[in-house]
mmCIF file as Biopython writes it, N, C-alpha, C and O atoms, coordinates in Angstrom:
data_model
#
loop_
_atom_site.group_PDB
_atom_site.id
_atom_site.type_symbol
_atom_site.label_atom_id
_atom_site.label_alt_id
_atom_site.label_comp_id
_atom_site.label_asym_id
_atom_site.label_entity_id
_atom_site.label_seq_id
_atom_site.pdbx_PDB_ins_code
_atom_site.Cartn_x
_atom_site.Cartn_y
_atom_site.Cartn_z
_atom_site.occupancy
_atom_site.B_iso_or_equiv
_atom_site.auth_seq_id
_atom_site.auth_asym_id
_atom_site.pdbx_PDB_model_num
ATOM 1   N N  . MET A ? 1  ? -18.294 35.627  96.237 1.0 0.0 1  A 1 
ATOM 2   C CA . MET A ? 1  ? -18.058 34.621  97.253 1.0 0.0 1  A 1 
ATOM 3   C C  . MET A ? 1  ? -18.071 33.222  96.638 1.0 0.0 1  A 1 
ATOM 4   O O  . MET A ? 1  ? -17.298 32.359  97.055 1.0 0.0 1  A 1 
ATOM 5   N N  . LEU A ? 2  ? -18.925 32.990  95.666 1.0 0.0 2  A 1 
ATOM 6   C CA . LEU A ? 2  ? -19.021 31.670  95.045 1.0 0.0 2  A 1 
ATOM 7   C C  . LEU A ? 2  ? -17.744 31.262  94.310 1.0 0.0 2  A 1 
ATOM 8   O O  . LEU A ? 2  ? -17.358 30.096  94.397 1.0 0.0 2  A 1 
ATOM 9   N N  . PRO A ? 3  ? -17.065 32.172  93.585 1.0 0.0 3  A 1 
ATOM 10  C CA . PRO A ? 3  ? -15.810 31.761  92.936 1.0 0.0 3  A 1 
ATOM 11  C C  . PRO A ? 3  ? -14.740 31.337  93.947 1.0 0.0 3  A 1 
ATOM 12  O O  . PRO A ? 3  ? -13.918 30.469  93.653 1.0 0.0 3  A 1 
ATOM 13  N N  . MET A ? 4  ? -14.750 31.948  95.136 1.0 0.0 4  A 1 
ATOM 14  C CA . MET A ? 4  ? -13.778 31.566  96.150 1.0 0.0 4  A 1 
ATOM 15  C C  . MET A ? 4  ? -14.004 30.119  96.582 1.0 0.0 4  A 1 
ATOM 16  O O  . MET A ? 4  ? -13.043 29.366  96.743 1.0 0.0 4  A 1 
ATOM 17  N N  . PHE A ? 5  ? -15.263 29.722  96.772 1.0 0.0 5  A 1 
ATOM 18  C CA . PHE A ? 5  ? -15.553 28.345  97.153 1.0 0.0 5  A 1 
ATOM 19  C C  . PHE A ? 5  ? -15.205 27.371  96.025 1.0 0.0 5  A 1 
ATOM 20  O O  . PHE A ? 5  ? -14.745 26.260  96.285 1.0 0.0 5  A 1 
ATOM 21  N N  . ALA A ? 6  ? -15.424 27.784  94.784 1.0 0.0 6  A 1 
ATOM 22  C CA . ALA A ? 6  ? -15.077 26.936  93.646 1.0 0.0 6  A 1 
ATOM 23  C C  . ALA A ? 6  ? -13.566 26.735  93.579 1.0 0.0 6  A 1 
ATOM 24  O O  . ALA A ? 6  ? -13.096 25.634  93.293 1.0 0.0 6  A 1 
ATOM 25  N N  . GLU A ? 7  ? -12.813 27.788  93.839 1.0 0.0 7  A 1 
ATOM 26  C CA . GLU A ? 7  ? -11.346 27.679  93.843 1.0 0.0 7  A 1 
ATOM 27  C C  . GLU A ? 7  ? -10.876 26.762  94.963 1.0 0.0 7  A 1 
ATOM 28  O O  . GLU A ? 7  ? -9.969  25.955  94.759 1.0 0.0 7  A 1 
ATOM 29  N N  . MET A ? 8  ? -11.470 26.873  96.127 1.0 0.0 8  A 1 
ATOM 30  C CA . MET A ? 8  ? -11.093 26.010  97.250 1.0 0.0 8  A 1 
ATOM 31  C C  . MET A ? 8  ? -11.431 24.552  96.941 1.0 0.0 8  A 1 
ATOM 32  O O  . MET A ? 8  ? -10.669 23.653  97.297 1.0 0.0 8  A 1 
ATOM 33  N N  . GLY A ? 9  ? -12.547 24.311  96.293 1.0 0.0 9  A 1 
ATOM 34  C CA . GLY A ? 9  ? -12.924 22.946  95.926 1.0 0.0 9  A 1 
ATOM 35  C C  . GLY A ? 9  ? -11.927 22.340  94.958 1.0 0.0 9  A 1 
ATOM 36  O O  . GLY A ? 9  ? -11.603 21.156  95.057 1.0 0.0 9  A 1 
ATOM 37  N N  . GLY A ? 10 ? -11.440 23.137  94.027 1.0 0.0 10 A 1 
ATOM 38  C CA . GLY A ? 10 ? -10.442 22.660  93.078 1.0 0.0 10 A 1 
ATOM 39  C C  . GLY A ? 10 ? -9.134  22.334  93.753 1.0 0.0 10 A 1 
ATOM 40  O O  . GLY A ? 10 ? -8.477  21.352  93.406 1.0 0.0 10 A 1 
ATOM 41  N N  . LEU A ? 11 ? -8.748  23.151  94.718 1.0 0.0 11 A 1 
ATOM 42  C CA . LEU A ? 11 ? -7.494  22.902  95.417 1.0 0.0 11 A 1 
ATOM 43  C C  . LEU A ? 11 ? -7.593  21.661  96.293 1.0 0.0 11 A 1 
ATOM 44  O O  . LEU A ? 11 ? -6.624  20.911  96.415 1.0 0.0 11 A 1 
ATOM 45  N N  . VAL A ? 12 ? -8.737  21.440  96.896 1.0 0.0 12 A 1 
ATOM 46  C CA . VAL A ? 12 ? -8.939  20.227  97.694 1.0 0.0 12 A 1 
ATOM 47  C C  . VAL A ? 12 ? -8.873  19.010  96.776 1.0 0.0 12 A 1 
ATOM 48  O O  . VAL A ? 12 ? -8.339  17.966  97.152 1.0 0.0 12 A 1 
ATOM 49  N N  . HIS A ? 13 ? -9.410  19.152  95.593 1.0 0.0 13 A 1 
ATOM 50  C CA . HIS A ? 13 ? -9.381  18.082  94.593 1.0 0.0 13 A 1 
ATOM 51  C C  . HIS A ? 13 ? -7.942  17.668  94.283 1.0 0.0 13 A 1 
ATOM 52  O O  . HIS A ? 13 ? -7.640  16.475  94.248 1.0 0.0 13 A 1 
ATOM 53  N N  . VAL A ? 14 ? -7.066  18.620  94.062 1.0 0.0 14 A 1 
ATOM 54  C CA . VAL A ? 14 ? -5.669  18.329  93.754 1.0 0.0 14 A 1 
ATOM 55  C C  . VAL A ? 14 ? -4.963  17.744  94.976 1.0 0.0 14 A 1 
ATOM 56  O O  . VAL A ? 14 ? -4.151  16.827  94.847 1.0 0.0 14 A 1 
ATOM 57  N N  . GLY A ? 15 ? -5.268  18.265  96.141 1.0 0.0 15 A 1 
ATOM 58  C CA . GLY A ? 15 ? -4.652  17.743  97.356 1.0 0.0 15 A 1 
ATOM 59  C C  . GLY A ? 15 ? -5.020  16.295  97.620 1.0 0.0 15 A 1 
ATOM 60  O O  . GLY A ? 15 ? -4.165  15.494  97.998 1.0 0.0 15 A 1 
ATOM 61  N N  . LEU A ? 16 ? -6.280  15.956  97.424 1.0 0.0 16 A 1 
ATOM 62  C CA . LEU A ? 16 ? -6.697  14.567  97.615 1.0 0.0 16 A 1 
ATOM 63  C C  . LEU A ? 16 ? -6.090  13.645  96.561 1.0 0.0 16 A 1 
ATOM 64  O O  . LEU A ? 16 ? -5.755  12.497  96.850 1.0 0.0 16 A 1 
ATOM 65  N N  . ALA A ? 17 ? -5.953  14.153  95.342 1.0 0.0 17 A 1 
ATOM 66  C CA . ALA A ? 17 ? -5.308  13.346  94.300 1.0 0.0 17 A 1 
ATOM 67  C C  . ALA A ? 17 ? -3.845  13.102  94.654 1.0 0.0 17 A 1 
ATOM 68  O O  . ALA A ? 17 ? -3.335  11.999  94.457 1.0 0.0 17 A 1 
ATOM 69  N N  . GLY A ? 18 ? -3.167  14.122  95.173 1.0 0.0 18 A 1 
ATOM 70  C CA . GLY A ? 18 ? -1.772  13.958  95.586 1.0 0.0 18 A 1 
ATOM 71  C C  . GLY A ? 18 ? -1.639  12.992  96.745 1.0 0.0 18 A 1 
ATOM 72  O O  . GLY A ? 18 ? -0.709  12.186  96.781 1.0 0.0 18 A 1 
ATOM 73  N N  . LEU A ? 19 ? -2.549  13.065  97.678 1.0 0.0 19 A 1 
ATOM 74  C CA . LEU A ? 19 ? -2.521  12.153  98.828 1.0 0.0 19 A 1 
ATOM 75  C C  . LEU A ? 19 ? -2.758  10.715  98.380 1.0 0.0 19 A 1 
ATOM 76  O O  . LEU A ? 19 ? -2.055  9.803   98.815 1.0 0.0 19 A 1 
ATOM 77  N N  . GLY A ? 20 ? -3.733  10.516  97.523 1.0 0.0 20 A 1 
ATOM 78  C CA . GLY A ? 20 ? -3.999  9.171   97.016 1.0 0.0 20 A 1 
ATOM 79  C C  . GLY A ? 20 ? -2.835  8.618   96.213 1.0 0.0 20 A 1 
ATOM 80  O O  . GLY A ? 20 ? -2.519  7.432   96.299 1.0 0.0 20 A 1 
ATOM 81  N N  . SER A ? 21 ? -2.197  9.484   95.428 1.0 0.0 21 A 1 
ATOM 82  C CA . SER A ? 21 ? -1.041  9.054   94.651 1.0 0.0 21 A 1 
ATOM 83  C C  . SER A ? 21 ? 0.120   8.667   95.560 1.0 0.0 21 A 1 
ATOM 84  O O  . SER A ? 21 ? 0.801   7.673   95.312 1.0 0.0 21 A 1 
ATOM 85  N N  . ALA A ? 22 ? 0.342   9.440   96.597 1.0 0.0 22 A 1 
ATOM 86  C CA . ALA A ? 22 ? 1.425   9.123   97.529 1.0 0.0 22 A 1 
ATOM 87  C C  . ALA A ? 22 ? 1.174   7.795   98.235 1.0 0.0 22 A 1 
ATOM 88  O O  . ALA A ? 22 ? 2.095   6.998   98.412 1.0 0.0 22 A 1 
ATOM 89  N N  . ILE A ? 23 ? -0.051  7.563   98.630 1.0 0.0 23 A 1 
ATOM 90  C CA . ILE A ? 23 ? -0.383  6.277   99.271 1.0 0.0 23 A 1 
ATOM 91  C C  . ILE A ? 23 ? -0.199  5.136   98.278 1.0 0.0 23 A 1 
ATOM 92  O O  . ILE A ? 23 ? 0.328   4.081   98.632 1.0 0.0 23 A 1 
ATOM 93  N N  . GLY A ? 24 ? -0.631  5.343   97.037 1.0 0.0 24 A 1 
ATOM 94  C CA . GLY A ? 24 ? -0.491  4.312   96.019 1.0 0.0 24 A 1 
ATOM 95  C C  . GLY A ? 24 ? 0.957   3.968   95.724 1.0 0.0 24 A 1 
ATOM 96  O O  . GLY A ? 24 ? 1.305   2.793   95.605 1.0 0.0 24 A 1 
ATOM 97  N N  . VAL A ? 25 ? 1.805   4.981   95.605 1.0 0.0 25 A 1 
ATOM 98  C CA . VAL A ? 25 ? 3.223   4.735   95.345 1.0 0.0 25 A 1 
ATOM 99  C C  . VAL A ? 25 ? 3.866   4.032   96.541 1.0 0.0 25 A 1 
ATOM 100 O O  . VAL A ? 25 ? 4.728   3.171   96.364 1.0 0.0 25 A 1 
ATOM 101 N N  . GLY A ? 26 ? 3.458   4.389   97.738 1.0 0.0 26 A 1 
ATOM 102 C CA . GLY A ? 26 ? 3.984   3.709   98.927 1.0 0.0 26 A 1 
ATOM 103 C C  . GLY A ? 26 ? 3.591   2.239   98.960 1.0 0.0 26 A 1 
ATOM 104 O O  . GLY A ? 26 ? 4.408   1.384   99.299 1.0 0.0 26 A 1 
ATOM 105 N N  . LEU A ? 27 ? 2.357   1.945   98.612 1.0 0.0 27 A 1 
ATOM 106 C CA . LEU A ? 27 ? 1.914   0.550   98.572 1.0 0.0 27 A 1 
ATOM 107 C C  . LEU A ? 27 ? 2.648   -0.235  97.482 1.0 0.0 27 A 1 
ATOM 108 O O  . LEU A ? 27 ? 2.998   -1.399  97.678 1.0 0.0 27 A 1 
ATOM 109 N N  . ILE A ? 28 ? 2.876   0.405   96.343 1.0 0.0 28 A 1 
ATOM 110 C CA . ILE A ? 28 ? 3.608   -0.259  95.268 1.0 0.0 28 A 1 
ATOM 111 C C  . ILE A ? 28 ? 5.024   -0.586  95.722 1.0 0.0 28 A 1 
ATOM 112 O O  . ILE A ? 28 ? 5.507   -1.695  95.497 1.0 0.0 28 A 1 
ATOM 113 N N  . GLY A ? 29 ? 5.692   0.370   96.359 1.0 0.0 29 A 1 
ATOM 114 C CA . GLY A ? 29 ? 7.043   0.124   96.853 1.0 0.0 29 A 1 
ATOM 115 C C  . GLY A ? 29 ? 7.081   -0.962  97.908 1.0 0.0 29 A 1 
ATOM 116 O O  . GLY A ? 29 ? 7.991   -1.792  97.920 1.0 0.0 29 A 1 
ATOM 117 N N  . MET A ? 30 ? 6.095   -0.961  98.794 1.0 0.0 30 A 1 
ATOM 118 C CA . MET A ? 30 ? 6.042   -1.967  99.849 1.0 0.0 30 A 1 
ATOM 119 C C  . MET A ? 30 ? 5.883   -3.365  99.257 1.0 0.0 30 A 1 
ATOM 120 O O  . MET A ? 30 ? 6.588   -4.297  99.644 1.0 0.0 30 A 1 
ATOM 121 N N  . LYS A ? 31 ? 4.961   -3.500  98.328 1.0 0.0 31 A 1 
ATOM 122 C CA . LYS A ? 31 ? 4.719   -4.817  97.744 1.0 0.0 31 A 1 
ATOM 123 C C  . LYS A ? 31 ? 5.870   -5.248  96.831 1.0 0.0 31 A 1 
ATOM 124 O O  . LYS A ? 31 ? 6.159   -6.440  96.727 1.0 0.0 31 A 1 
ATOM 125 N N  . ALA A ? 32 ? 6.526   -4.295  96.171 1.0 0.0 32 A 1 
ATOM 126 C CA . ALA A ? 32 ? 7.680   -4.650  95.344 1.0 0.0 32 A 1 
ATOM 127 C C  . ALA A ? 32 ? 8.829   -5.149  96.220 1.0 0.0 32 A 1 
ATOM 128 O O  . ALA A ? 32 ? 9.510   -6.110  95.860 1.0 0.0 32 A 1 
ATOM 129 N N  . ALA A ? 33 ? 9.046   -4.513  97.349 1.0 0.0 33 A 1 
ATOM 130 C CA . ALA A ? 33 ? 10.083  -4.974  98.262 1.0 0.0 33 A 1 
ATOM 131 C C  . ALA A ? 33 ? 9.747   -6.351  98.831 1.0 0.0 33 A 1 
ATOM 132 O O  . ALA A ? 33 ? 10.626  -7.198  98.987 1.0 0.0 33 A 1 
ATOM 133 N N  . GLU A ? 34 ? 8.490   -6.562  99.136 1.0 0.0 34 A 1 
ATOM 134 C CA . GLU A ? 34 ? 8.051   -7.867  99.645 1.0 0.0 34 A 1 
ATOM 135 C C  . GLU A ? 34 ? 8.237   -8.954  98.588 1.0 0.0 34 A 1 
ATOM 136 O O  . GLU A ? 34 ? 8.708   -10.049 98.895 1.0 0.0 34 A 1 
ATOM 137 N N  . ALA A ? 35 ? 7.865   -8.647  97.340 1.0 0.0 35 A 1 
ATOM 138 C CA . ALA A ? 35 ? 8.005   -9.626  96.266 1.0 0.0 35 A 1 
ATOM 139 C C  . ALA A ? 35 ? 9.471   -9.926  95.983 1.0 0.0 35 A 1 
ATOM 140 O O  . ALA A ? 35 ? 9.823   -11.071 95.700 1.0 0.0 35 A 1 
ATOM 141 N N  . THR A ? 36 ? 10.326  -8.918  96.056 1.0 0.0 36 A 1 
ATOM 142 C CA . THR A ? 36 ? 11.755  -9.136  95.847 1.0 0.0 36 A 1 
ATOM 143 C C  . THR A ? 36 ? 12.340  -9.981  96.966 1.0 0.0 36 A 1 
ATOM 144 O O  . THR A ? 36 ? 13.229  -10.800 96.730 1.0 0.0 36 A 1 
ATOM 145 N N  . GLY A ? 37 ? 11.852  -9.788  98.169 1.0 0.0 37 A 1 
ATOM 146 C CA . GLY A ? 37 ? 12.315  -10.606 99.282 1.0 0.0 37 A 1 
ATOM 147 C C  . GLY A ? 37 ? 11.914  -12.060 99.139 1.0 0.0 37 A 1 
ATOM 148 O O  . GLY A ? 37 ? 12.650  -12.954 99.559 1.0 0.0 37 A 1 
ATOM 149 N N  . ARG A ? 38 ? 10.766  -12.302 98.557 1.0 0.0 38 A 1 
ATOM 150 C CA . ARG A ? 38 ? 10.295  -13.679 98.364 1.0 0.0 38 A 1 
ATOM 151 C C  . ARG A ? 38 ? 11.002  -14.364 97.194 1.0 0.0 38 A 1 
ATOM 152 O O  . ARG A ? 38 ? 11.263  -15.566 97.232 1.0 0.0 38 A 1 
ATOM 153 N N  . ASN A ? 39 ? 11.307  -13.582 96.153 1.0 0.0 39 A 1 
ATOM 154 C CA . ASN A ? 39 ? 11.940  -14.154 94.959 1.0 0.0 39 A 1 
ATOM 155 C C  . ASN A ? 39 ? 13.024  -13.204 94.456 1.0 0.0 39 A 1 
ATOM 156 O O  . ASN A ? 39 ? 12.767  -12.406 93.556 1.0 0.0 39 A 1 
ATOM 157 N N  . PRO A ? 40 ? 14.225  -13.274 95.016 1.0 0.0 40 A 1 
ATOM 158 C CA . PRO A ? 40 ? 15.284  -12.346 94.616 1.0 0.0 40 A 1 
ATOM 159 C C  . PRO A ? 40 ? 15.701  -12.481 93.147 1.0 0.0 40 A 1 
ATOM 160 O O  . PRO A ? 40 ? 16.229  -11.532 92.568 1.0 0.0 40 A 1 
ATOM 161 N N  . GLY A ? 41 ? 15.473  -13.624 92.553 1.0 0.0 41 A 1 
ATOM 162 C CA . GLY A ? 41 ? 15.846  -13.811 91.153 1.0 0.0 41 A 1 
ATOM 163 C C  . GLY A ? 41 ? 15.021  -12.980 90.191 1.0 0.0 41 A 1 
ATOM 164 O O  . GLY A ? 41 ? 15.457  -12.715 89.071 1.0 0.0 41 A 1 
ATOM 165 N N  . ALA A ? 42 ? 13.856  -12.574 90.603 1.0 0.0 42 A 1 
ATOM 166 C CA . ALA A ? 42 ? 12.970  -11.776 89.741 1.0 0.0 42 A 1 
ATOM 167 C C  . ALA A ? 42 ? 13.022  -10.296 90.081 1.0 0.0 42 A 1 
ATOM 168 O O  . ALA A ? 42 ? 12.094  -9.551  89.767 1.0 0.0 42 A 1 
ATOM 169 N N  . ALA A ? 43 ? 14.098  -9.871  90.718 1.0 0.0 43 A 1 
ATOM 170 C CA . ALA A ? 43 ? 14.179  -8.475  91.176 1.0 0.0 43 A 1 
ATOM 171 C C  . ALA A ? 43 ? 14.098  -7.481  90.022 1.0 0.0 43 A 1 
ATOM 172 O O  . ALA A ? 43 ? 13.456  -6.439  90.157 1.0 0.0 43 A 1 
ATOM 173 N N  . GLY A ? 44 ? 14.728  -7.777  88.902 1.0 0.0 44 A 1 
ATOM 174 C CA . GLY A ? 44 ? 14.712  -6.856  87.764 1.0 0.0 44 A 1 
ATOM 175 C C  . GLY A ? 44 ? 13.321  -6.664  87.196 1.0 0.0 44 A 1 
ATOM 176 O O  . GLY A ? 44 ? 12.898  -5.538  86.933 1.0 0.0 44 A 1 
ATOM 177 N N  . ALA A ? 45 ? 12.615  -7.757  87.009 1.0 0.0 45 A 1 
ATOM 178 C CA . ALA A ? 45 ? 11.250  -7.661  86.465 1.0 0.0 45 A 1 
ATOM 179 C C  . ALA A ? 45 ? 10.318  -6.967  87.445 1.0 0.0 45 A 1 
ATOM 180 O O  . ALA A ? 45 ? 9.467   -6.174  87.043 1.0 0.0 45 A 1 
ATOM 181 N N  . ILE A ? 46 ? 10.475  -7.260  88.720 1.0 0.0 46 A 1 
ATOM 182 C CA . ILE A ? 46 ? 9.629   -6.623  89.739 1.0 0.0 46 A 1 
ATOM 183 C C  . ILE A ? 46 ? 9.896   -5.127  89.782 1.0 0.0 46 A 1 
ATOM 184 O O  . ILE A ? 46 ? 8.964   -4.329  89.880 1.0 0.0 46 A 1 
ATOM 185 N N  . ARG A ? 47 ? 11.176  -4.742  89.710 1.0 0.0 47 A 1 
ATOM 186 C CA . ARG A ? 47 ? 11.535  -3.324  89.738 1.0 0.0 47 A 1 
ATOM 187 C C  . ARG A ? 47 ? 10.937  -2.593  88.543 1.0 0.0 47 A 1 
ATOM 188 O O  . ARG A ? 47 ? 10.393  -1.498  88.686 1.0 0.0 47 A 1 
ATOM 189 N N  . ASN A ? 48 ? 11.040  -3.207  87.353 1.0 0.0 48 A 1 
ATOM 190 C CA . ASN A ? 48 ? 10.497  -2.555  86.153 1.0 0.0 48 A 1 
ATOM 191 C C  . ASN A ? 48 ? 8.984   -2.357  86.256 1.0 0.0 48 A 1 
ATOM 192 O O  . ASN A ? 48 ? 8.471   -1.292  85.914 1.0 0.0 48 A 1 
ATOM 193 N N  . GLN A ? 49 ? 8.287   -3.363  86.720 1.0 0.0 49 A 1 
ATOM 194 C CA . GLN A ? 49 ? 6.836   -3.240  86.868 1.0 0.0 49 A 1 
ATOM 195 C C  . GLN A ? 49 ? 6.481   -2.211  87.931 1.0 0.0 49 A 1 
ATOM 196 O O  . GLN A ? 49 ? 5.517   -1.463  87.767 1.0 0.0 49 A 1 
ATOM 197 N N  . ALA A ? 50 ? 7.244   -2.162  89.019 1.0 0.0 50 A 1 
ATOM 198 C CA . ALA A ? 50 ? 6.965   -1.185  90.079 1.0 0.0 50 A 1 
ATOM 199 C C  . ALA A ? 50 ? 7.160   0.240   89.576 1.0 0.0 50 A 1 
ATOM 200 O O  . ALA A ? 50 ? 6.384   1.133   89.918 1.0 0.0 50 A 1 
ATOM 201 N N  . ILE A ? 51 ? 8.187   0.455   88.771 1.0 0.0 51 A 1 
ATOM 202 C CA . ILE A ? 51 ? 8.424   1.793   88.228 1.0 0.0 51 A 1 
ATOM 203 C C  . ILE A ? 51 ? 7.283   2.201   87.300 1.0 0.0 51 A 1 
ATOM 204 O O  . ILE A ? 51 ? 6.820   3.341   87.352 1.0 0.0 51 A 1 
ATOM 205 N N  . ILE A ? 52 ? 6.830   1.290   86.461 1.0 0.0 52 A 1 
ATOM 206 C CA . ILE A ? 52 ? 5.725   1.592   85.542 1.0 0.0 52 A 1 
ATOM 207 C C  . ILE A ? 52 ? 4.450   1.912   86.320 1.0 0.0 52 A 1 
ATOM 208 O O  . ILE A ? 52 ? 3.771   2.895   86.021 1.0 0.0 52 A 1 
ATOM 209 N N  . PHE A ? 53 ? 4.121   1.088   87.316 1.0 0.0 53 A 1 
ATOM 210 C CA . PHE A ? 53 ? 2.893   1.327   88.075 1.0 0.0 53 A 1 
ATOM 211 C C  . PHE A ? 53 ? 2.985   2.591   88.932 1.0 0.0 53 A 1 
ATOM 212 O O  . PHE A ? 53 ? 1.979   3.273   89.127 1.0 0.0 53 A 1 
ATOM 213 N N  . ALA A ? 54 ? 4.174   2.914   89.446 1.0 0.0 54 A 1 
ATOM 214 C CA . ALA A ? 54 ? 4.328   4.152   90.205 1.0 0.0 54 A 1 
ATOM 215 C C  . ALA A ? 54 ? 4.128   5.362   89.298 1.0 0.0 54 A 1 
ATOM 216 O O  . ALA A ? 54 ? 3.521   6.350   89.710 1.0 0.0 54 A 1 
ATOM 217 N N  . ALA A ? 55 ? 4.628   5.294   88.084 1.0 0.0 55 A 1 
ATOM 218 C CA . ALA A ? 55 ? 4.430   6.397   87.136 1.0 0.0 55 A 1 
ATOM 219 C C  . ALA A ? 55 ? 2.957   6.559   86.797 1.0 0.0 55 A 1 
ATOM 220 O O  . ALA A ? 55 ? 2.470   7.684   86.679 1.0 0.0 55 A 1 
ATOM 221 N N  . LEU A ? 56 ? 2.244   5.453   86.638 1.0 0.0 56 A 1 
ATOM 222 C CA . LEU A ? 56 ? 0.805   5.540   86.365 1.0 0.0 56 A 1 
ATOM 223 C C  . LEU A ? 56 ? 0.055   6.140   87.556 1.0 0.0 56 A 1 
ATOM 224 O O  . LEU A ? 56 ? -0.878  6.921   87.371 1.0 0.0 56 A 1 
ATOM 225 N N  . ALA A ? 57 ? 0.458   5.780   88.768 1.0 0.0 57 A 1 
ATOM 226 C CA . ALA A ? 57 ? -0.205  6.325   89.955 1.0 0.0 57 A 1 
ATOM 227 C C  . ALA A ? 57 ? 0.061   7.820   90.083 1.0 0.0 57 A 1 
ATOM 228 O O  . ALA A ? 57 ? -0.824  8.571   90.494 1.0 0.0 57 A 1 
ATOM 229 N N  . GLU A ? 58 ? 1.273   8.262   89.736 1.0 0.0 58 A 1 
ATOM 230 C CA . GLU A ? 58 ? 1.583   9.687   89.810 1.0 0.0 58 A 1 
ATOM 231 C C  . GLU A ? 58 ? 0.917   10.473  88.694 1.0 0.0 58 A 1 
ATOM 232 O O  . GLU A ? 58 ? 0.714   11.681  88.822 1.0 0.0 58 A 1 
ATOM 233 N N  . GLY A ? 59 ? 0.575   9.806   87.607 1.0 0.0 59 A 1 
ATOM 234 C CA . GLY A ? 59 ? -0.100  10.485  86.508 1.0 0.0 59 A 1 
ATOM 235 C C  . GLY A ? 59 ? -1.468  11.019  86.893 1.0 0.0 59 A 1 
ATOM 236 O O  . GLY A ? 59 ? -1.967  11.953  86.267 1.0 0.0 59 A 1 
ATOM 237 N N  . VAL A ? 60 ? -2.073  10.444  87.906 1.0 0.0 60 A 1 
ATOM 238 C CA . VAL A ? 60 ? -3.378  10.907  88.382 1.0 0.0 60 A 1 
ATOM 239 C C  . VAL A ? 60 ? -3.284  12.351  88.866 1.0 0.0 60 A 1 
ATOM 240 O O  . VAL A ? 60 ? -4.212  13.134  88.662 1.0 0.0 60 A 1 
ATOM 241 N N  . VAL A ? 61 ? -2.185  12.704  89.496 1.0 0.0 61 A 1 
ATOM 242 C CA . VAL A ? 61 ? -2.006  14.069  89.999 1.0 0.0 61 A 1 
ATOM 243 C C  . VAL A ? 61 ? -1.957  15.057  88.840 1.0 0.0 61 A 1 
ATOM 244 O O  . VAL A ? 61 ? -2.518  16.149  88.934 1.0 0.0 61 A 1 
ATOM 245 N N  . PHE A ? 62 ? -1.296  14.687  87.754 1.0 0.0 62 A 1 
ATOM 246 C CA . PHE A ? 62 ? -1.231  15.593  86.609 1.0 0.0 62 A 1 
ATOM 247 C C  . PHE A ? 62 ? -2.611  15.814  86.000 1.0 0.0 62 A 1 
ATOM 248 O O  . PHE A ? 62 ? -2.936  16.930  85.595 1.0 0.0 62 A 1 
ATOM 249 N N  . PHE A ? 63 ? -3.422  14.769  85.931 1.0 0.0 63 A 1 
ATOM 250 C CA . PHE A ? 63 ? -4.786  14.943  85.449 1.0 0.0 63 A 1 
ATOM 251 C C  . PHE A ? 63 ? -5.572  15.873  86.376 1.0 0.0 63 A 1 
ATOM 252 O O  . PHE A ? 63 ? -6.333  16.717  85.902 1.0 0.0 63 A 1 
ATOM 253 N N  . ALA A ? 64 ? -5.396  15.729  87.673 1.0 0.0 64 A 1 
ATOM 254 C CA . ALA A ? 64 ? -6.103  16.588  88.624 1.0 0.0 64 A 1 
ATOM 255 C C  . ALA A ? 64 ? -5.665  18.041  88.475 1.0 0.0 64 A 1 
ATOM 256 O O  . ALA A ? 64 ? -6.497  18.946  88.539 1.0 0.0 64 A 1 
ATOM 257 N N  . ILE A ? 65 ? -4.373  18.272  88.277 1.0 0.0 65 A 1 
ATOM 258 C CA . ILE A ? 65 ? -3.868  19.638  88.119 1.0 0.0 65 A 1 
ATOM 259 C C  . ILE A ? 65 ? -4.456  20.255  86.850 1.0 0.0 65 A 1 
ATOM 260 O O  . ILE A ? 65 ? -4.873  21.413  86.864 1.0 0.0 65 A 1 
ATOM 261 N N  . PHE A ? 66 ? -4.492  19.502  85.767 1.0 0.0 66 A 1 
ATOM 262 C CA . PHE A ? 66 ? -5.023  20.056  84.512 1.0 0.0 66 A 1 
ATOM 263 C C  . PHE A ? 66 ? -6.522  20.293  84.583 1.0 0.0 66 A 1 
ATOM 264 O O  . PHE A ? 66 ? -7.035  21.182  83.903 1.0 0.0 66 A 1 
ATOM 265 N N  . LEU A ? 67 ? -7.240  19.513  85.395 1.0 0.0 67 A 1 
ATOM 266 C CA . LEU A ? 67 ? -8.678  19.706  85.512 1.0 0.0 67 A 1 
ATOM 267 C C  . LEU A ? 67 ? -9.048  20.912  86.356 1.0 0.0 67 A 1 
ATOM 268 O O  . LEU A ? 67 ? -10.169 21.409  86.251 1.0 0.0 67 A 1 
ATOM 269 N N  . VAL A ? 68 ? -8.142  21.396  87.188 1.0 0.0 68 A 1 
ATOM 270 C CA . VAL A ? 68 ? -8.421  22.570  88.024 1.0 0.0 68 A 1 
ATOM 271 C C  . VAL A ? 68 ? -8.565  23.812  87.179 1.0 0.0 68 A 1 
ATOM 272 O O  . VAL A ? 68 ? -9.408  24.660  87.471 1.0 0.0 68 A 1 
ATOM 273 N N  . LYS A ? 69 ? -7.769  23.941  86.141 1.0 0.0 69 A 1 
ATOM 274 C CA . LYS A ? 69 ? -7.765  25.183  85.362 1.0 0.0 69 A 1 
ATOM 275 C C  . LYS A ? 69 ? -8.868  25.256  84.388 1.0 0.0 69 A 1 
ATOM 276 O O  . LYS A ? 69 ? -8.989  26.244  83.664 1.0 0.0 69 A 1 
#
């Protein structure tokens, strides 16, 4: 019975990491769109930074997946 609870705890861990990553990427996109609206001339730099930060936020999920096993 104990291994079943340990497995469920690991799966909840990955699910929460995925949820946090999705919220983080959404916030990054929202703020990047807001910044581009305020300063359209810096759209390229803002886009590049948003892509980098979104990739870092999604990397958390990969760490969570590897820690489950």
